[in-house]
C-alpha positions as CSV (number, residue, x, y, z in Angstrom):
1,M,-16.0,10.9,18.5
2,T,-12.3,10.4,17.7
3,S,-13.0,8.2,14.7
4,L,-15.5,10.8,13.4
5,L,-12.9,13.6,13.6
6,K,-10.3,11.4,11.9
7,T,-12.7,10.7,9.1
8,L,-13.5,14.4,8.7
9,F,-10.0,15.8,8.8
10,T,-7.3,13.2,8.0
11,W,-6.7,11.4,4.7
12,W,-4.0,9.1,6.0
13,N,-6.3,7.2,8.4
14,G,-8.6,5.9,5.7
15,A,-11.0,7.8,3.5
16,T,-12.3,11.2,4.3
17,T,-16.0,12.0,4.3
18,G,-15.8,13.7,0.9
19,I,-14.4,10.5,-0.7
20,H,-17.1,8.4,0.9
21,F,-19.7,10.8,-0.5
22,T,-18.1,10.8,-4.0
23,I,-17.8,7.0,-4.1
24,A,-21.4,6.6,-2.9
25,R,-22.6,8.8,-5.7
26,R,-20.3,7.9,-8.6
27,G,-18.6,4.6,-7.8
28,R,-19.4,0.9,-7.7
29,F,-17.7,-1.6,-5.4
30,V,-15.4,-4.0,-7.3
31,G,-13.7,-6.1,-4.6
32,Q,-11.7,-6.4,-1.5
33,D,-8.2,-7.8,-0.9
34,D,-6.7,-9.9,1.9
35,Y,-5.6,-6.8,3.8
36,G,-9.1,-5.4,3.9
37,N,-8.6,-2.7,1.3
38,R,-11.7,-2.0,-0.7
39,Y,-11.6,-1.1,-4.5
40,Y,-14.1,0.9,-6.5
41,E,-14.5,2.0,-10.1
42,A,-16.5,4.9,-11.5
43,K,-19.9,4.1,-12.9
44,D,-19.2,6.3,-16.0
45,A,-16.3,8.3,-17.5
46,R,-17.6,11.8,-16.6
47,D,-14.7,12.8,-14.4
48,S,-12.2,10.3,-15.6
49,Y,-8.8,10.8,-17.3
50,G,-8.9,10.0,-21.0
51,K,-10.8,6.9,-22.0
52,H,-10.4,5.2,-18.6
53,R,-13.0,5.2,-15.8
54,R,-11.6,6.4,-12.5
55,R,-10.5,3.8,-9.9
56,W,-10.1,4.1,-6.2
57,V,-8.7,2.2,-3.2
58,I,-9.9,2.8,0.3
59,Y,-7.2,1.5,2.6
60,N,-8.0,-0.5,5.7
61,G,-6.3,1.6,8.4
62,Y,-3.3,3.8,7.6
63,A,-2.9,4.8,4.0
64,E,0.2,3.1,2.7
65,A,0.6,2.3,-1.0
66,S,2.7,-0.8,-0.4
67,K,-0.4,-2.4,1.2
68,V,-1.9,-2.9,-2.3
69,P,-1.1,-6.4,-3.7
70,P,0.4,-6.7,-7.2
71,D,-2.8,-7.9,-8.8
72,W,-4.9,-5.0,-7.5
73,H,-2.0,-2.6,-8.3
74,G,-2.2,-3.7,-11.9
75,W,-5.9,-3.2,-12.0
76,L,-5.7,0.3,-10.4
77,H,-3.1,1.4,-13.0
78,Y,-5.0,-0.1,-16.0
79,T,-2.5,-2.8,-16.7
80,F,-5.4,-5.3,-16.4
81,D,-8.9,-4.6,-17.6
82,E,-10.6,-7.0,-15.3
83,P,-10.2,-6.9,-11.5
84,P,-8.6,-9.8,-9.7
85,T,-12.1,-10.9,-8.5
86,V,-13.0,-11.7,-12.1
87,A,-9.6,-12.7,-13.6
88,P,-7.1,-13.5,-10.8
89,L,-3.4,-12.9,-11.5
90,L,-1.6,-16.1,-12.2
91,T,1.3,-16.6,-9.8
92,K,4.3,-18.9,-10.3
93,P,5.2,-21.4,-7.6
94,W,8.5,-19.7,-6.9
95,E,6.9,-16.3,-6.2
96,K,6.7,-15.1,-2.6
97,E,3.6,-13.8,-1.0
98,H,3.1,-10.0,-1.1
99,R,4.1,-8.2,2.1
100,P,3.7,-4.4,2.6
101,N,6.6,-2.2,3.5
102,L,7.4,-3.0,7.2
103,S,9.8,-0.1,7.8
104,G,8.9,1.8,10.9
105,T,7.0,-1.2,12.4
106,I,8.1,-3.8,15.0
107,Y,8.4,-6.3,12.1
108,A,11.0,-4.2,10.2
109,Y,14.4,-5.8,9.3
110,R,17.0,-5.0,11.8
111,P,20.5,-6.4,10.9
112,K,23.1,-7.2,13.4
113,G,24.8,-4.0,14.7
114,S,21.7,-1.8,14.2
115,L,20.7,0.4,17.2
116,A,17.3,-1.4,17.3
117,R,19.2,-4.6,18.2
118,G,21.5,-3.2,20.8
119,G,24.0,-1.5,18.6
120,E,26.7,-4.2,19.0
121,R,28.5,-5.0,15.8
122,Q,31.2,-7.4,14.9
123,R,34.8,-6.0,15.1
124,A,36.2,-4.9,11.8
125,T,38.6,-7.4,10.2
126,G,42.3,-6.6,9.4
127,D,41.5,-5.0,6.0
128,Y,39.8,-2.0,7.7
129,E,41.9,1.0,8.3
130,A,40.4,4.1,9.9
131,W,40.8,7.3,7.9
132,T,42.5,10.2,9.7
133,P,42.8,13.7,8.3
134,E,46.3,14.9,7.5
């Protein structure tokens, strides 16, 4: 029951019922990435912008744009004509693997001295002088 209500009324927990209906009528499945996001393209250019057919992503879980890998991002924004399932993006050996934004999660970066790591920071060195108003 809860997932049905989420589908009906929230857009940030995946696609709404209206989007599922629109994609079923007007879209075709193109592919899926490693994060479980699904990508679609319009069958024709009836409701598209300019000469491009409309493209969609249905997020797996919470809708967060940084969950889209670079190759799919390029396809969504018409940088590449072919989706990564047809023409994969060539990666250099020195490139790191894509990671979504981890802020707000337990995997977020927490430097020494942050409140999330206990709030203890190193003492300031001799070049630090506290400002006092005159």
